[in-house]
VMD Tcl script that draws the C-alpha trace (Angstrom):
set ca {
  {90.25 108.75 100.84}
  {93.10 110.59 102.46}
  {94.29 110.00 105.99}
  {92.60 113.17 107.23}
  {89.32 112.28 105.53}
  {89.54 108.81 107.04}
  {90.20 110.16 110.55}
  {87.18 112.43 110.27}
  {84.88 109.75 108.83}
  {85.98 107.10 111.32}
  {85.97 109.48 114.29}
  {89.51 108.48 115.28}
  {92.51 110.24 116.74}
  {95.83 110.04 114.88}
  {97.45 108.00 117.66}
  {94.64 105.45 117.57}
  {94.89 105.09 113.80}
  {98.67 104.68 113.96}
  {98.29 101.95 116.61}
  {95.68 100.13 114.53}
  {97.96 100.27 111.48}
  {100.91 99.07 113.59}
  {98.77 96.13 114.78}
  {97.81 95.52 111.12}
  {94.15 95.80 111.98}
  {94.04 98.29 109.11}
  {96.32 98.03 106.09}
  {95.90 101.17 104.00}
  {97.14 101.56 100.44}
  {100.54 103.23 100.55}
  {101.19 103.28 96.81}
  {100.21 106.93 96.49}
  {102.00 109.96 97.93}
  {99.44 110.04 100.74}
  {98.16 107.02 102.61}
  {94.93 105.92 100.95}
  {91.96 104.38 102.71}
  {89.01 102.58 101.17}
  {85.38 102.22 102.20}
  {86.30 98.72 103.38}
  {88.95 100.23 105.68}
  {86.32 102.60 107.03}
  {83.86 99.76 107.71}
  {86.64 97.82 109.44}
  {87.51 100.85 111.58}
  {83.87 101.16 112.64}
  {83.83 97.46 113.53}
  {87.00 97.81 115.62}
  {85.66 100.90 117.35}
  {82.36 99.15 118.13}
  {84.09 96.01 119.40}
  {86.36 98.01 121.69}
  {83.84 100.61 122.81}
  {80.45 98.92 122.87}
  {81.55 95.37 123.67}
  {84.74 95.99 125.66}
  {86.86 93.63 123.56}
  {90.57 93.86 124.42}
  {93.40 94.06 121.87}
  {94.00 90.30 121.83}
  {90.31 89.74 121.20}
  {90.35 92.25 118.35}
  {93.25 90.29 116.78}
  {91.25 87.05 116.95}
  {88.00 88.55 115.69}
  {89.63 90.33 112.75}
  {91.53 87.16 111.82}
  {88.25 85.22 111.80}
  {86.50 87.93 109.77}
  {89.34 87.81 107.24}
  {89.10 84.01 107.03}
  {85.34 84.19 106.46}
  {85.84 86.80 103.76}
  {88.48 84.63 102.07}
  {86.24 81.56 102.18}
  {83.36 83.55 100.75}
  {85.52 84.65 97.83}
  {86.72 81.08 97.27}
  {83.12 79.81 97.21}
  {82.12 82.54 94.76}
  {84.97 81.53 92.43}
  {84.05 77.87 92.76}
  {80.42 78.66 92.03}
  {81.41 80.59 88.90}
  {83.63 77.70 87.77}
  {80.80 75.21 88.27}
  {78.37 77.36 86.25}
  {80.67 77.27 83.21}
  {79.77 74.57 80.74}
  {82.25 71.69 80.65}
  {84.06 71.00 77.42}
}
mol new
graphics top color blue
foreach p $ca { graphics top sphere $p radius 0.5 }
foreach p [lrange $ca 0 end-1] q [lrange $ca 1 end] { graphics top cylinder $p $q radius 0.2 }
display resetview
C-alpha cells in the first residue's frame, strides 16, 4: 500500500510515521517509486500505537518490545524450517 493509504489505515500523522521509520520501528519497502507498506507493517503500526497509547510505553520500551517480537518471529521461522527438515525422509 502507498504511504497515504498506510497513514489512513493506521490512523497516523505524517510526522509520527516519519519518526517511527527513523527509529526503524517500521521498515517499509523503498524499492518502488513510492514507499510501500505491507499488511505486516500495518499490524506493527497498530501494535506500536496500542503500546504507546493504551499502555503508556515510552520510546525505549517500544525499542525493547519490538526487538523481542522480532526475535520471537525469527525463532518461529527457524523452528518451522527445522520442522520441515525433520519431516523429510533421510537418505
